[in-house]
N, C-alpha and C positions, 0 to 999 in steps of 0.2 A: 657633595664631597669627592675631589679624585686626585688618584696618586699614580702618575704614567713613570716609569726609567726607561728609556731610549735602551736597544739594546750596542753595546759593546761591539766590538770590531766590525763595526758597519758602517757608510757614510751616513751621516745626519741624522744621528738616532738621537739628538734633543728635540730636532725635526720634529721628526715621527711623535714624539712625547707631547710635544707642545700642541701639534696638530690635535691630538687626541685631546688633553685638556680644554682646548679653545671650543671642539667642536661641542663638549660635553654641556662647556661654560652655556653657550650660544642656543642650543638646545632647551636647556630649561630655562633661557632668560623665555625663550618663545612660549615653550608647552605649561611653563609653572604658573597660571591665571586662576587665582591666586595658587593653584594648588594643582599636582600633576592628578590627570584622571584616573589613568593605572600607572602604578610605579615602576610595576615590574614590565610593563611592555614597553617603556620609555627606557630601562637600561640596555631591553634587548635592541632595540632601534638607535638609540648613541652608539653603541657598541658596534653595530653595523656599520652605521655611518660614519664611524670614526675611524673603520678598516678602508674603507671605499675611501675617504678621504685625503687619506695617504697616499692608497694608490695613485689618484688622481694625481697628489701634488708629485708624485715621482715622475710619472708621464709629461706633467705642465715643465716640469725644470730640464727633463731628458737626463733624469743622474742614471749613473753608468748600476747602481743597486737600489733597492727598495730598503729607503727606512724602516725599523722596526721598534716597537714598545710593547713592552706588559703593561697593564693597567691595572685599579682596582677602583672602583665608584661604588657610592653608599648613599641612597635618598633617603633624609628622615622624613616622615608626613605622617600625621594624626596620630603619633607615637610610637609609630613603626617606624624599624628600620628596613631597609630593601638595599641588599649587595648583590656585584658581578663584577667578576675578574677576571685575566686571560693572564697566564701566564704566573710570576712568582712575587707580583705584590702581593700582600697581602692584607686582611681586615680583622683584628681581634677583637673580640666585644667580651668585654671583664667586668664581671661581675661578680660584687661580694669577694674580693680579694682573689678571683680566682680568673681563669680562663674558660669561658662557657663559649665561646664557638670562634676558629680557627678556620680560614681559608685554606684548603688543601691546594697547595704547589704543580701548576703543571709541568713539571719535570723529569727528569730521571729518576732521581733521586726519591724522589716523594713515591714515584711505583714502587723503587726499590724499598722503601719503609714500609708501604700500603701491604707489600709482598713480605714483611718479616724480614727480609735480606740485613737490612739493615737499619740500626735505632735511628731513633728520633735527631738524638744530640747526635750524629755523628754526620748529617745531614749537609752542615757548614765547613768542614774539612775533607768532603768526599771528594775524586776528582772527579765526577763526572757532575758537579754541582754545578757549573753553568752551562749543561745541557737542556735550552728549555722545549718544550714538544709543543706549546701554542703562542703566539704574539699577534698584536695586531700590524697589518702588512707583509705577512710571509705569504708564502708562493701559495698557501693552502690557505683555505676562506678557516678562521677559527669557530673553535665548537665549545662555547662557553657552555657551563655546568649550570640548570636550571636557576633563576633568580631565586636568593634565600630571602626570608623574611624573620627577623624578631619583634616580637611587643618589649619594648624597652621600660624598663624599671627604675625607679628613684637611683641616682649616683653611677647608674651604669656608664662605661666608658668604652668609645666609639673610637679605634683606632686604624688609621691606614698608612701603610709603610713602603717603603721599596727594600730589594734583600740586603742594602746597603746598611740597614737599620738594623734586621734581624736578623739577618747573618752571623755578625759575631758574637750577640747578645745569646741569654738563656731566656727563659721562661722567668725564671727566680729574678735574672735582673728588670725586666718587664714591669714584673708584679710588686716587686721592693719598690721601686721607684713611682709606683703610681699610688702604693699605700703609704707612702713616707712624705710624699711632695705635693701642694699644689700642682695641679695638670701641666701648666706653663712650664714652672722649671721643671718636671718630673721630664719633661720632651727635652729640655734643655740637656740635663745632665747625658739621658739614654745618649741624643745625637753625641753629645762630646768623650762618653763611653767607648760608641759604637767605633769612633774614627781612633781614639786610642789603642783599641783593642785589634783595628786593622790595622796600623802601622801605615808606611808609605803607599801599601799598595790600599788604600782606602777608595772602596765604592762611592758612588751617589748618594748619600743618606739625607732622605728624605720623609721627613713625619708630619702627621696630622690627626686631632686629634678632638672629642667634643664630649663632655660631659651633660648627661641627662639631669634634669629638674623637676620633672614633673615625676606624673602618673606610677604607681606601683605596678610592678605587673604580678600578677596571681599564679599560682602554679598550671594552670592551662594556659598561660601564655610563655612557656619555657621556648628558646629558639626551635626553630623546624630544622631535624635532624636531616643535614644535608647528606643524600648517597655520592659518591663518589662516582660518576656516569661510565658506563661500560662503554665509551668512544674507543672507534682507534686508535693506537698509540705510535703509529708509525713515525718516528724521530725526522723532524725536519731538518735541513742541511741551510743554518743559517749561515754558511759562509759560502755558499755557490752566487753565482750570477746567472742570470737568466735574459737577455736580453730582449729575447721577445714576450716576456711577461710583463716587461717596460711600456710595449706599442700595445698593451688593453684596450681595447675600444671601450666604448660607452654599454657599447651592449654585453662587452663581456664583464665589465664592474658589476651590472645591475645582476647578473649572472652567478657574480660570486654572493653576492649581496642575498639571492634565493636561497643558494645553496647554506647560507649560517642560517637564515628562518628555519629551512626543513631541520637543519640538525637539532635545531634549538625544541622546536618544537617534538619532535623523537624522542629530544632528551626530558623533555616535561611530561611523558605519557607515565 
């Protein structure tokens, strides 16, 4: 499952999102025969490959600026969920009427929340809410957190969405809909509510979800506790243009991919 949300304020953000989704889909069809050998490694390779694919397309089309997107991706295999994300697309694991896991956004306001400077409820209305620290297609190689994993229990919900859905809504909105409506109806209600609460300035609202119907997870199968990696937090200026960047050679792109893999190995230690 993949949700990608092109960054606004840049040309062809929808192109970056589509390239990323297409890359993940093609990689899964190629590698899942019939199952992935290593879901964690698959997500790492697909994320780096999608970033490189965006750079190549920008160079091929001679675009004046590089399209960019945020993304969240999840693989379910053998009763386990594995996920990775870049930016502020989110994954929620809903278990027994509560949010057991929520990805942590790569944004300025998330760091303010982590530092205790603002409350979580203030994220959606904070003036810095659109400041993204990482994306695919940016000038710096993305540095995702280590791939997370959870053993799924019967009736667990996995929800992937763009900030256009979670931004206008509270956790209470999400949990109430999931508790009182069939999943398909709940998603429709939440999408409509997000549009209504956002008004004329409504952002892209994208959400997909699945309900797990098999085995129960035991106490030893609680979702991994994900540490927010102590990675550099220099803010990338996604409004700037850099013509030299668009003339990256294949060697430069391969170097960028190598840098991403190095960062991932360090963060997983």
